[in-house]
N, C-alpha and C positions, 0 to 999 in steps of 0.2 A: 261170472258176475254174481256177487253176493246180494242177498235180499235187501240188506240195509242200503247198499249202494243203488240198487235198482229202484228203490221207492221214489227217488227224486227224478226219475226219467219220464219223458213223454216221447211219443213216436210220431210227431207231426211232420218232420222234414228229414229225409234220409241223408246219411253221410257216406263218404267214400269217394265220390266224385264231386269236387266242389261245385256248388250251384253257380252258374254263370260261366263255367269252363266250357271250351268248345265242345258242343254236343252234350254237356252235362245237364242234369235235370234242373229245371227252372220253372217259374210261374209263366204260363202262356195263356192268353185269352182264347186263342184258337191256333190250329196248325193248318195253313193253307198255301204251301206246306211248311213244316219245320224240316230241317235237313242237317245231316252230319255224316261223316264217314266213320264206320266202326273202328278203323285203325289203318296204319300204313299198309299200302298195297291193295286196299279195297276202295271201290268207288264211293261217291257220296250217295247216301240214301235219302229219299224224301218221305216224309210221314204226314199224311193228311187225315184229319179227324172226319169221320162220318158222324155228324151230330144229329141228335133228335131233340127238337124243341117242343116243350109242352108249356104253354103259358109263358111265364117269365123264367122258366128253368130249362137247363140243357143237360144232356148226358152224351157221352161218347159211346156210340153203338159199336164202332169198330175203327181200326186204324188201317188205312190203305198205305201200302209200302211199295215204293218203286226205286229204281236206281239207274245210274248211267251205264251200267254194265249189261251183261246178257242174262242176268238172273230174272226169271219171271216175276211179275208183281205178286204181292201177297195181300191178303185181307186178314187182319188179326182181330177176331171178335173180342169184345170187352163185355163181361157179364157182371151183374151185381153192382153196377155203379150207381152211387147216390147222385141225384141231380145237384147242379150248382146254379146259382142265379145268373141271369144273362150278363151281368156286369162283373161276375166273379171269374177267377182264373182256374186253370188246371195246372197240376204239377206234373211235368212230363220231361223225359229226355233219356240220354244214354248214361249208363252206369256199369262199370266192370264188376260183375257179380261173381264170376267163377275164376277170377284172377289169372286170366290168360292174356291180359294186356289189350283186350278188345272191348269196345263198348257194347253192352247189352241194352235192354230197354225196360223202362218202368213208367207206370202211370198210376198216380194215387186215385183210388176209386171211392174212398170214404174217409172223411176227416171228422174227428170228434174233439172234444175238449182235452182228452188224455190219450186216445188211441187213434190209429189210422191204418188203413189197409191199402195195398197196391197190387196191381197186376204186373207180372214180370214176364219177359221173354229173353231167352238166351240166344246170342248170335252164334250160329254154327259156321265156322270158317270153311268147312269142307263143302257144305251145300250152299253157303252164302245166304241163308235165310234165317229168320228169327223163329225160335221154337218156344212154345208156351212153357213157363215154369209154374204157372198157376197164380192164384191170389193168396197173399200172405199178409200178416201184420208187417208194417214197413220195416225193411231191413236196415240195420246199421252195419256198414261194411268195415270189418276189422282187417285191414290190409296186412298188418304185421303177423297176425295169427292165421290169416286166410280163413276167417270165419264170417258167417252172416248171423247177426244177432237180432232177435225180436224181443219185445217187452210189451205185455198187455197189463195195464193197470186195472185192478178191480175196485171194490169198495173198501170201506173201513179205513179211509185216509191212506190208501195205498198199501195197507197190510195184506190185502188179497191181490195177488199178482201171479203172472206166469212169465218166465224168462227162458228163452231157448237159444241154443247155438247150433248152427248147421255148417257142414263142410261138404265139398264136392268129393265124393268117393267113387272112383270109376265113372266120372262124369255125371253122377247122380246126386241130387241134393239129399243129404243124409243128416238126420238129427244126431248130434254128438253129445249134447248136454241139455238137461232140462231141470229147471228149478220152479217149484210150485209152492205157494203159501196159500192155505185155505182156512176158512173158519172151521171151528169145531163146535160140538154141542155145548161147550162151556163159554159163557160170555167173556169177551175180550181175550180169548185164548185161541191161538192159531197154530197150525201144523205145517211145517216146512219140510219138503221132501226134495232131495237132489238126486238125480239119476245121471249117469254118464255111460257112454258107449265103451265097452271093453270086450274084445274078442268077437266083435260083430253084434253084440247084444247090449241093450240098455239095462243097466243094473243100478239099484239103489245104493248110493255111497254114503248118504247121510240123512238122518231124520232129526228134527229139532222142534221143540215146543217154543213158541214165541208168544209173549204176552204184550198186549197193547200198553204203551206208556201211559202212566197216570197223569 
């Protein structure tokens, strides 16, 4: 993803699994419970929010997970979540993140005007449990390239930004490409650096000076 293309992006709603698809991420007021199956051959899982209310605001403290099979219940802690109003919704649901054809799990934990973050969990088909992938800027899922992409918009009308691409290498989330554009000591002059993974190491492949349009 080039810098000029990236400047028009925001990261409010993830893509990859259509919103409203069975189990796909969608706006929910609460989960008491929400439920879906990760995929063929697996039972339906139920997800119940453990909510904490303070005044007119709510946060999800954890997600309680149970299923119709013999897998023990889970409690998935949610950290660093910004509160939402009592009448506002959460964005939550299943999303195939590691391209194995099974639904993983995501919950947006912070939404801003340009950027958003989410907590993610990967479904392990061997253990039949959800394993934390951590909190990240909201992923855009590129099913064709099998990449997860993030974009963080900074200041200066989008001329400051960070764009990253990840892939699963040996089942581990691995940074494959990074593009950063940052301010310099000169007014209206920015420095763009692109790094890509080669031979297991991230290497600088391009540096460029970018001037703000007049």
